[in-house]
Structures are given as C-alpha cells and as structure tokens.
C-alpha positions in Angstrom: 24.3 -40.3 30.0 23.5 -43.9 31.0 25.0 -46.9 29.1 21.5 -48.5 28.6 17.8 -47.8 28.4 15.7 -47.7 31.6 13.1 -50.4 30.9 14.7 -53.0 28.6 18.4 -52.3 29.4 19.1 -51.9 25.7 22.6 -50.8 25.2 23.1 -47.2 23.9 25.7 -46.3 21.4 28.2 -44.1 23.2 29.8 -40.9 21.7 33.1 -41.8 19.9 32.4 -45.5 20.3 34.2 -47.8 17.9 32.3 -50.7 16.2 28.8 -49.0 16.7 27.2 -51.9 14.8 28.0 -54.3 17.7 26.1 -52.3 20.2 23.2 -51.7 17.8 23.0 -55.4 16.9 23.0 -56.4 20.6 20.1 -54.1 21.2 18.2 -55.6 18.2 18.9 -59.1 19.4 17.5 -58.2 22.9 14.4 -56.7 21.4 13.9 -59.8 19.3 13.6 -61.8 22.6 11.7 -59.4 24.7 9.1 -58.1 22.2 6.2 -60.5 22.4 8.1 -62.6 25.0 7.4 -66.3 24.5 9.3 -68.8 26.6 9.8 -72.5 26.2 9.3 -73.0 29.9 8.8 -71.1 33.2 10.8 -72.0 36.3 13.4 -73.8 34.0 16.3 -75.3 35.9 18.5 -77.2 33.4 19.7 -75.9 30.0 18.7 -78.0 27.0 21.4 -80.3 25.6 20.8 -78.8 22.1 19.4 -75.3 22.5 17.5 -73.7 19.5 18.7 -70.3 18.3 16.3 -67.7 19.7 14.7 -69.9 22.4 14.0 -68.2 25.7 13.5 -69.7 29.1 12.2 -68.1 32.3 14.6 -69.5 34.9 13.6 -70.7 38.3 15.5 -69.8 41.5 18.4 -72.3 41.3 19.2 -73.2 37.7 22.2 -75.5 37.0 24.9 -75.9 34.4 25.4 -73.0 32.0 22.5 -71.2 33.8 24.1 -71.5 37.3 23.9 -68.2 39.2 21.3 -66.7 36.9 18.1 -67.6 38.9 15.1 -65.4 38.1 16.4 -64.2 34.7 15.2 -64.9 31.2 17.9 -67.0 29.4 17.9 -66.5 25.6 20.1 -68.6 23.3 21.5 -66.1 20.8 24.5 -66.3 18.4 25.5 -69.7 19.9 25.5 -68.6 23.5 23.3 -67.7 26.5 22.2 -64.2 27.2 20.6 -63.4 30.5 18.1 -60.7 30.9 16.6 -59.6 34.3 12.9 -59.1 33.9 11.1 -56.2 35.6 7.8 -56.1 37.4 5.0 -55.9 35.0 6.6 -57.8 32.1 4.3 -60.3 30.5 5.4 -63.6 29.0 3.5 -66.5 27.4 4.4 -70.2 27.4 5.0 -70.9 23.7 3.5 -74.4 24.0 0.3 -73.7 26.0 -0.3 -70.0 25.5 -0.6 -69.5 29.2 0.3 -66.0 30.4 2.4 -65.0 33.4 3.2 -61.6 34.7 6.5 -60.7 36.5 5.9 -59.5 40.0 8.4 -58.5 42.7 8.2 -62.2 43.9 8.5 -63.9 40.5 6.4 -65.0 37.5 2.7 -65.3 38.5 -0.5 -66.2 36.6 -2.5 -63.0 36.1 -5.8 -62.5 37.8 -8.3 -60.7 35.6 -10.9 -58.6 37.4 
C-alpha cells in the first residue's frame, strides 16, 4: 500500500500507526489549500515578510529565502510554517486578487485557451 494518494498526495493512515490524528489533520490541511486553489501570486519568488495563515503562492522557477529549492511548487503557509506541494498537469488555480485562471501544464502554469 502506498503512503499517499495518487492525485493530491494526501497522506494515508498506516496500519498500526501511532498518532493517527496527525496524519489525518495533515491531509485535511492539504485539502484546505488545494480544493478551490486560490493563490496570492503566480511565479512568486520571495516569501512575504509577514505571511498570512492559509495563504498559497504558485512559485516561479528560482524562489529565494524560505522558498529556495522549491521552484514550481505551491507554497502554503500552514500552522506557522511553509508546506510545499508539487502541482500536477491539469490542476487549475485562480489568482485571488484578479480572478484570472491558470492551468498547470508539463511546462508550468499557463493561461487557459477556451475553444
């Protein structure tokens, strides 16, 4: 059995696992970010000085500071720290301030083309 779900990488509770609530709460926190994914910014490079709990950022290719080495991920501020989630092709996100959509492709976040 895998340690996490296929599409959202949600952690599974393992047989005979101690502190099952920790794994369950981690999965709920991840769902809270990814369901109806709204980001503060796309191609973000520098973490905010005073991040807001629950805020998510779609990181660019070469972020700095606390985000260094996490290029291309979604950074979410949860429980006082950063959680990094690797998006999969087909995921849809909206810029919280403008309402503009982007879709994750194999080459990064792109503005969708509607036929």
